N, C-alpha and C positions, 0 to 999 in steps of 0.2 A: 479626534484632535481637530481643533479649529483649522479650516483650510488656509486662512491667511497666515496663521502661526506656522503651519507646516511649510508653506512656501518661503516664509522668512527664515526658518531653520535651514532649509535647503540652500538658499542663496548665501546665508552666512557660512555654511559648511564649505561651499564651493570657493568662497572668498578666502577662507583659512587655508584650503588646499593650495590655492594659487599663491598665497603668501609664502607657504612652506616651500613650494617649488622654487620661487624666486630666491628665497633665503639659501636654499641648497645651491642654486646656480652661482650666487655671489661667493659662496664658500669654496667653490671649485678652485683647485690649484694645479699648477703644472707639476706633473710627476716626472722627474728626470729619469732618463734611460741610462742603463749601465752598459758600456761597451768595453770589451776586453781588448787590451793592447798586448799583443803577444811579443815575446822575445824573438829576435832574429835567430835563424839557424845558420846563416851564412852572411858574408859581408854585403852591405848595401852600397852600391855605387850611385852617387848623386849625379844622374845624367838626364833626369826628366822622362825616363821611359817606363818606370814602374814594372819592369819585366822580370824581376827576381821571383822565385817561388814563394818567398815570404809575402811579397805584395799580393800574389795571386790568392793566397789563403787568408789574407787580412779581411776583416769585416768591412763591407762598404756601408758608409753612413750617408744618408740622403740629406740634401738641403731643402728647406721648406720656405715657401714664399711668405714674406711679412707684409701685411697691409698697413696703410697709413693709420687706420684707426681700428681698435679691437671691436668685436671679437675676431680673433684669427681663426681660420678654418684649417690651417696646417695642410694645405695642398702642396704637392711637389712644385718646386720652383719652375717658372715658365722657361727659364734657361737652366736646365737641370745640371746638377753637379753632384759628385760623390767624393767623400774624403775617407782616408784610411790612416791608421797609426801602426807603428812598430817601435820597438826599443831594444837597446842593448845596454851594457854597463856604462857607456859613455854618452849616448845620444838618444834623443827622442826624434823619431822620423815621422814626417807628414807627407802624404801623397794625395793630391787632389786632381781630379779630371773635371774640367769645367766646360760644358758645351757653350758655344758663343758664336752667334752669327755675325757679330760686328765687334771685333777685338780692337780695343783702343787703349793706348798707353804712350804718352809723350814725355812724361817726367823722367829725368835722368839722374837727379841728385839723390844720394842716400839720405834717408829720413825726410824725404819730400812729402808733400801732401797727397799721398797716393790715393786716398779715398775719393778724390775728385775725379778719378778716372776708373777704368776697370781694375778691380783689386780683389784678392783673396786675403782673408784675415784669420788669425788664430788667437784666441783669448784663453789664458790659463790662470786658474786660481789654485795653486797647489795646496793651500791651507785655508779652509773656510773661516777659521777662527781669527785670521789676520786680514786686515783691510787691503793689503797689497795684491795687485794682480798684474799680469803681463800681457802685452799686445804685440803681435807681429803682423806686418802687412807685406804683401808680395804682389808686384805688378807683372803683366805679361812681358815687360821689358827686362824682367829679372832684377828690378830695383827693390830694395828692402827698407822698411821702416820698423825698427824694433824699440820698444819702450817698456819701462817699468813705471806703474802708477802707484803712488803711496796709498791712495784711497780713491774711491769713486766719488764723483760729485762735480769736480771742476772739469770744464770742457776744454780749457785752453791747453795747448801742448806745452806751454811754459810750466804747467803744473807737473807734467810728467818728466821723467829723467830718461835721456837717451841711453840705450843699453848696448854696449859693445859685446854682443852675444857670441861673436865668432861663429855664427851659423854658416852652413853651406847650403846653397840653393841653386836650382837650375830649372828653367822653364822651356818647354817645347811648344811652339805656336804652330797650329795646323790651320793655316790661312795667311792673310796679309794684315800686318798692323796698320791701323789708321787709314783704312780705305773703306768707307761706308758704302761704296758703290758695288762692292762684290759681297759674296756670302761666305763667311768663314765657317770652320767646323768646331774647333775647341782649342783650349790651351791646357797643358798639363804641368803641374808644379810638383817638384820633389825637394824636400828639405831635411837637413839633419841639424837639430838644435842641441848643442852640448848641454848636459845637465848643469854644468858650471854656470850657465846663464841664469839659473834660478837660485844661485847661492845665497841671495839675500833672504830667502824664505825657506829653502829646503836643500837637502843633498840628493844624490842620485836615489831614485825610488827603489824600494824592495818589493818583492813579490807580495801582492796583497794590498799595496798602497793604492790610494784613490786620489785623483785630481779632478776638479771641476773644469770643464772646457766648453768652448763653442767655436766652430768654424763658421765664418760669415763671409758674405760677398756683396759687393756693389757691382752690378752689371749695367753699363750704359750702352744703349743700342738703338739704332733707327728702327729696328724690328720690334721693339717693345712699345706697347700702347702708351705708357706713361713716359717713355724715354729712358727709364731706368728701372731696375728691380733690386730690392734688398732681400736677401735670403740668409738662412741660418740652419745649421744642423740641430741646434737646440730649438725646441718649440717655445719661443719667447712669448710671454703674455702681452708684451708691448713691443713697439718697434724701437727697441733699444738694445744694441749689441752688448751693453755693459750691465745688463740685468743678470748678474751672475747667480742669483737665487734660482733662476730657471735653467742654468747650464746643465748639461748631461755629465755623467761620471765616466772617467777613464780609469779602468781597473787594470793595473799592471800584473800580468801573469806570464807563465812560461809559454 
């Protein structure tokens, strides 16, 4: 074979392999994880302690750091947090323990702009075939923002409907609020959301039902290099908490 021809074929082959590898990379998609949400065996007291046996047995779900620009490397959040779920016939329970060296929350009004300070958020899409989804936000000051969104797209809160969910929540702060000069430890959130809050889309789930979900967080801190960190339990392909295609699955079981 002609030497120049052989070299040309080799270079061409390497080029094709490179193109194929790039094509495969472009086609990569987030594969949602499935987490089992177990039924409670005893009554859950909403006291911010997460000390019942059911909580001890519930699966711990890690939060991942979200970068400003992709690709994400899905490293555990610099301010680590874990979330847990439980359920009974009436309520969906959320427990989150969020490590935080600088706990900040000054907003007092219900349905305030909680995302402008430290906040934990929960997004639920009970039915993927419908555009509606739900958003709940919780501050270290135990203030709540609860919303139902008819569809994704509009960023204005005027597009959403405030939701009188009648949830119960309590936060325990291990540190001092709004004092950046000291070092705090963590804050712990415990929530009971009645399934009646989701009545526009679904009824109380049955064993085997699946909901899409993501637990998310804004952490503002003098200890963070960028001044704040966004994190999520779902491995989101973009820095967008409303990217429900990437949400994980909550599977209701005994």
